[in-house]
C-alpha positions as CSV (number, residue, x, y, z in Angstrom):
1,X,-20.4,14.4,21.2
2,X,-22.9,17.3,21.2
3,X,-25.9,17.6,19.0
4,X,-24.2,20.3,16.9
5,X,-22.1,19.5,14.0
6,X,-18.8,18.0,15.1
7,X,-15.5,19.7,14.3
8,X,-13.8,17.5,11.7
9,X,-10.3,18.5,10.6
10,X,-9.1,17.0,7.3
11,X,-5.3,17.0,6.9
12,X,-5.1,16.9,3.1
13,X,-7.0,18.0,0.0
14,X,-9.7,15.4,-0.9
15,X,-11.9,15.1,-4.1
16,X,-14.2,18.1,-4.3
17,X,-17.4,16.0,-4.1
18,X,-16.1,14.5,-0.8
19,X,-15.2,17.8,0.7
20,X,-18.5,19.3,-0.3
21,X,-20.4,16.5,1.4
22,X,-18.3,16.8,4.5
23,X,-19.1,20.5,4.7
24,X,-22.8,19.6,4.5
25,X,-22.6,17.0,7.3
26,X,-19.9,18.3,9.6
27,X,-18.1,21.5,10.7
28,X,-15.3,20.4,8.3
29,X,-12.0,22.3,8.2
30,X,-10.4,21.7,4.8
31,X,-6.8,21.9,3.6
32,X,-7.4,23.5,0.2
33,X,-3.7,24.2,-0.4
34,X,-2.9,20.5,0.2
35,X,0.3,21.4,2.1
36,X,1.1,18.5,4.5
37,X,0.7,19.4,8.1
38,X,3.9,19.5,10.1
39,X,4.1,18.2,13.7
40,X,3.0,21.5,15.2
41,X,0.0,21.7,13.0
42,X,-1.0,18.1,13.8
43,X,-0.7,18.8,17.5
44,X,-3.0,21.8,17.1
45,X,-5.5,19.8,15.1
46,X,-5.8,17.0,17.6
47,X,-6.1,19.5,20.4
48,X,-9.2,21.1,18.7
49,X,-11.0,18.5,16.7
50,X,-13.8,16.1,17.6
51,X,-12.7,14.0,14.6
52,X,-9.5,14.1,12.7
53,X,-9.1,12.7,9.1
54,X,-5.5,12.0,8.5
55,X,-3.9,10.3,5.5
56,X,-1.3,7.5,5.6
57,X,1.6,10.1,5.5
58,X,0.4,11.9,8.7
59,X,2.2,10.3,11.6
60,X,-0.1,10.4,14.7
61,X,2.4,9.0,17.2
62,X,2.1,8.8,20.9
63,X,3.6,12.3,21.4
64,X,1.0,13.9,19.2
65,X,-1.9,11.9,20.6
66,X,-0.8,13.0,24.1
67,X,-1.7,16.5,23.1
68,X,-5.2,15.5,22.0
69,X,-8.0,17.5,23.6
70,X,-10.9,15.9,25.5
71,X,-13.2,16.2,22.5
72,X,-11.1,14.0,20.1
73,X,-13.0,10.8,20.0
74,X,-12.3,9.5,16.5
75,X,-9.5,9.2,14.0
76,X,-11.1,8.4,10.6
77,X,-8.0,7.4,8.6
78,X,-8.1,8.1,4.8
79,X,-6.3,5.0,3.9
80,X,-6.3,1.2,4.4
81,X,-3.2,0.9,6.6
82,X,-3.1,2.4,10.1
83,X,0.7,2.1,10.5
84,X,0.7,6.0,10.6
85,X,-1.3,5.8,13.9
86,X,0.0,4.7,17.3
87,X,-2.9,2.4,17.9
88,X,-1.9,1.6,21.5
89,X,-1.9,5.3,22.4
90,X,-5.2,5.8,20.6
91,X,-6.9,3.0,22.5
92,X,-5.4,4.1,25.8
93,X,-7.1,7.5,25.3
94,X,-10.4,5.9,24.2
95,X,-10.1,7.2,20.6
96,X,-11.9,5.1,18.0
97,X,-9.9,4.5,14.8
98,X,-11.4,3.6,11.4
99,X,-9.9,3.0,8.0
100,X,-11.1,2.6,4.4
101,X,-10.5,-1.2,4.1
102,X,-11.6,-2.5,0.7
103,X,-11.8,0.7,-1.3
104,X,-8.4,0.2,-2.8
105,X,-8.5,-3.5,-3.6
106,X,-9.1,-3.6,-7.3
107,X,-7.0,-0.5,-8.2
108,X,-4.1,-1.8,-6.2
109,X,-4.3,-5.2,-7.7
110,X,-4.4,-3.6,-11.2
111,X,-1.3,-1.7,-10.5
112,X,0.5,-4.7,-9.0
113,X,-0.2,-6.6,-12.2
114,X,1.0,-3.7,-14.3
115,X,4.2,-3.6,-12.3
116,X,4.8,-7.3,-12.9
117,X,4.4,-6.9,-16.6
118,X,6.4,-3.6,-16.7
119,X,9.3,-5.2,-14.8
120,X,9.5,-8.5,-16.6
121,X,8.9,-7.1,-20.1
122,X,11.1,-4.0,-19.6
123,X,8.3,-1.6,-20.6
124,X,9.8,1.5,-19.1
125,X,13.1,0.9,-20.9
126,X,11.2,0.5,-24.1
127,X,9.3,3.8,-23.6
128,X,12.7,5.5,-23.0
129,X,14.1,4.1,-26.2
130,X,11.4,5.8,-28.2
131,X,11.3,9.0,-26.3
132,X,15.1,9.6,-26.1
133,X,15.8,8.3,-29.6
134,X,18.4,5.7,-28.5
135,X,20.7,5.3,-31.5
136,X,21.1,1.6,-31.0
137,X,17.5,1.1,-32.0
138,X,17.3,0.6,-35.8
139,X,13.9,-1.1,-35.8
140,X,12.7,-4.5,-34.8
141,X,15.4,-7.0,-33.9
142,X,15.0,-10.7,-32.8
143,X,17.5,-10.4,-30.0
144,X,17.2,-6.9,-28.6
145,X,15.3,-5.8,-25.5
146,X,14.4,-9.3,-24.5
147,X,12.3,-9.6,-21.3
148,X,10.9,-12.6,-19.5
149,X,7.7,-14.4,-20.3
150,X,5.3,-14.6,-17.3
151,X,2.9,-17.2,-18.7
152,X,3.4,-20.5,-16.9
153,X,5.6,-18.9,-14.2
154,X,5.0,-19.1,-10.4
155,X,4.0,-16.1,-8.4
156,X,4.3,-16.1,-4.6
157,X,1.9,-13.7,-3.0
158,X,2.9,-12.5,0.5
159,X,-0.4,-11.6,2.2
160,X,-3.6,-13.2,0.8
161,X,-6.0,-10.6,2.0
162,X,-8.5,-8.8,-0.3
163,X,-5.7,-7.3,-2.5
164,X,-3.7,-10.5,-2.6
165,X,-6.7,-12.5,-3.7
166,X,-7.7,-9.8,-6.3
167,X,-4.1,-10.0,-7.6
168,X,-4.2,-13.8,-7.7
169,X,-7.3,-13.7,-9.9
170,X,-5.6,-11.4,-12.4
171,X,-2.4,-13.4,-12.3
172,X,-4.3,-16.7,-12.9
173,X,-5.8,-15.1,-16.0
174,X,-2.3,-14.3,-17.2
175,X,-1.3,-18.0,-16.9
176,X,0.6,-17.7,-13.6
177,X,0.6,-20.5,-11.0
178,X,-0.6,-19.1,-7.7
179,X,1.3,-19.6,-4.5
180,X,0.9,-17.7,-1.2
181,X,2.1,-17.2,2.3
182,X,-0.3,-15.7,4.8
183,X,-0.7,-15.4,8.6
184,X,-3.7,-17.8,8.3
185,X,-4.6,-20.2,5.5
186,X,-7.5,-19.0,3.4
187,X,-10.7,-21.0,2.9
188,X,-10.8,-24.2,0.9
189,X,-13.2,-22.5,-1.5
190,X,-10.8,-19.6,-2.2
191,X,-7.9,-21.9,-2.6
192,X,-9.9,-24.0,-5.1
193,X,-11.0,-21.0,-7.1
194,X,-7.5,-19.7,-7.4
195,X,-5.9,-23.1,-7.7
196,X,-3.5,-21.7,-5.0
197,X,-0.8,-23.5,-3.1
198,X,-0.3,-22.5,0.5
199,X,3.2,-22.2,2.0
200,X,3.4,-22.1,5.8
201,X,7.1,-21.4,5.5
202,X,7.9,-18.1,3.8
203,X,11.5,-19.2,3.4
204,X,10.5,-22.2,1.4
205,X,8.2,-20.3,-0.9
206,X,10.7,-17.6,-1.6
207,X,13.3,-20.1,-2.9
208,X,10.9,-21.5,-5.5
209,X,9.1,-18.6,-7.0
210,X,9.7,-16.7,-10.3
211,X,7.9,-13.6,-9.0
212,X,7.2,-12.4,-5.4
213,X,4.5,-9.9,-4.7
214,X,4.3,-8.1,-1.4
215,X,0.7,-7.5,-0.4
216,X,0.7,-7.5,3.4
217,X,0.3,-4.6,5.8
218,X,3.2,-3.0,7.6
219,X,3.0,-3.9,11.3
220,X,5.8,-4.5,13.9
221,X,5.6,-8.2,12.9
222,X,6.2,-7.4,9.1
223,X,8.9,-4.8,9.4
224,X,11.7,-6.1,7.2
225,X,9.8,-9.4,6.7
226,X,11.9,-9.6,3.6
227,X,15.2,-9.2,5.3
228,X,18.6,-9.5,3.6
229,X,18.7,-13.1,4.7
230,X,15.3,-13.9,3.1
231,X,16.0,-11.9,-0.1
232,X,19.1,-14.1,-0.6
233,X,16.8,-17.1,-0.7
234,X,15.3,-15.9,-3.9
235,X,16.6,-17.1,-7.2
236,X,18.8,-14.7,-9.3
237,X,16.3,-14.8,-12.1
238,X,13.3,-13.9,-9.9
239,X,11.5,-10.5,-9.7
240,X,10.0,-8.8,-6.7
241,X,7.0,-6.4,-6.7
242,X,5.8,-4.3,-3.8
243,X,2.6,-2.2,-3.7
244,X,2.0,-2.6,0.0
245,X,4.5,-0.8,2.3
246,X,8.2,-0.1,1.8
247,X,9.1,-1.0,5.3
248,X,8.3,-4.7,4.6
249,X,11.5,-5.0,2.5
250,X,15.1,-4.2,3.6
251,X,15.4,-1.7,0.8
252,X,19.2,-1.3,1.1
253,X,19.7,-5.1,0.8
254,X,17.4,-5.2,-2.2
255,X,19.3,-2.4,-4.0
256,X,22.6,-4.1,-3.4
257,X,21.4,-7.5,-4.7
258,X,19.9,-6.0,-7.9
259,X,23.1,-4.0,-8.4
260,X,25.1,-7.3,-8.0
261,X,22.9,-9.2,-10.4
262,X,21.5,-11.4,-7.7
263,X,17.9,-10.6,-8.6
264,X,16.5,-10.1,-12.0
265,X,14.6,-6.9,-11.1
266,X,12.0,-5.1,-9.0
267,X,8.8,-3.1,-9.4
268,X,8.2,-0.8,-6.5
269,X,5.4,1.6,-5.8
270,X,6.4,2.1,-2.1
271,X,9.7,2.8,-0.4
272,X,11.1,2.3,3.1
273,X,12.0,5.9,3.6
274,X,9.6,7.6,1.3
275,X,9.7,10.1,-0.3
276,X,13.5,9.3,-0.3
277,X,14.4,6.5,-2.6
278,X,17.7,4.5,-2.5
279,X,20.0,6.0,-5.3
280,X,21.0,2.5,-6.4
281,X,17.4,1.7,-7.2
282,X,16.9,4.9,-9.1
283,X,20.0,4.2,-11.2
284,X,19.1,0.7,-12.1
285,X,17.4,-0.1,-15.4
286,X,16.2,-3.3,-13.8
287,X,13.9,-1.5,-11.5
288,X,10.5,0.1,-12.2
289,X,9.7,2.9,-9.7
290,X,6.4,4.5,-9.2
291,X,5.4,7.4,-6.7
292,X,2.9,5.4,-4.6
293,X,0.2,5.3,-7.4
294,X,-1.3,1.9,-6.5
295,X,-4.7,3.3,-5.5
296,X,-4.5,6.5,-7.4
297,X,-7.8,6.5,-9.4
298,X,-10.5,9.1,-9.0
299,X,-13.0,6.4,-8.4
300,X,-10.9,4.9,-5.6
301,X,-10.3,8.2,-3.9
302,X,-14.0,9.1,-4.0
303,X,-14.9,5.6,-2.6
304,X,-12.3,6.1,0.2
305,X,-13.9,9.5,1.0
306,X,-17.3,8.0,1.1
307,X,-16.1,5.4,3.5
308,X,-14.6,8.0,5.8
309,X,-17.9,9.9,5.8
310,X,-19.9,6.8,6.6
311,X,-17.5,5.9,9.4
312,X,-17.8,9.4,11.0
313,X,-21.6,9.6,10.6
314,X,-22.1,6.1,12.0
315,X,-19.9,7.0,15.0
316,X,-21.6,10.3,15.7
317,X,-25.0,8.6,15.6
318,X,-23.8,6.4,18.4
319,X,-22.9,3.2,16.6
320,X,-19.7,1.3,15.9
321,X,-18.1,2.4,12.6
322,X,-18.3,-0.3,9.9
323,X,-14.6,-0.1,9.3
324,X,-13.4,0.3,12.9
325,X,-9.8,-1.0,13.5
326,X,-8.8,-2.6,16.8
327,X,-5.3,-3.1,18.1
328,X,-5.8,-6.9,18.3
329,X,-6.7,-7.0,14.6
330,X,-3.1,-6.0,13.7
């Protein structure tokens, strides 16, 4: 890096306060129209930039990184996951990668809890009854629009990282019994706080839960972690919620099972082939669908932007970014 301001290319529109601060600190090139960069534009960006700030929808694969210029020394991802970046290619070229780990925890946990409630209690269906003036609704009825109670039920959390733990705290307050499957068992102190039961076997946990929540990252090891075989282990009265990554679930198998009545329903904020969504999921009134809103709060986006700035500034000053991501961490 030279002593002059580094050229930082930001791929999407960020909150004004973040863009202003980036312009003050760096030679920042903004995307004011918020039009996603195509492959050619990403190749041009990595060829010119000292630092690129992509979002989770910008795929920096090996082919794009092969076009990186000698000045590209950092990818400061605006997002928690780094599955949009070929980490092996980045490390091979000596490019430092950082993310915004932790900024999305509380917002995503809130949305996960909201999806659990919306799915089990049929909230979206209820909204549509009022908005569309469904003729069957004549007022309160003791047997109409019955959902499922969540108090006293068991929730199985796949991925007990920061978001999984934050969800567990909320779920415990709603009277749910906490179960989890994780690559590594959490500390005794956290298990005691959450009154959580650990399952080394994901298969065994899936077969016993009322609600499954996916909160693990998408990595090669978690692609279709919930395969057709594993989904069939779940009870037909169970619900599944996913606010992590769509690729973790075999979406086609999930859609077929819900259509066949082999699962009670699903709440999905992410999709395997986003922005495309399986038509069977869209057609089902047992499924609540959201357009990847889990972290969509102004406060969360500003906090993410601040983390990006700190990561870049720390790196430029010759230090290891506080949110650096290494290949062996995945």
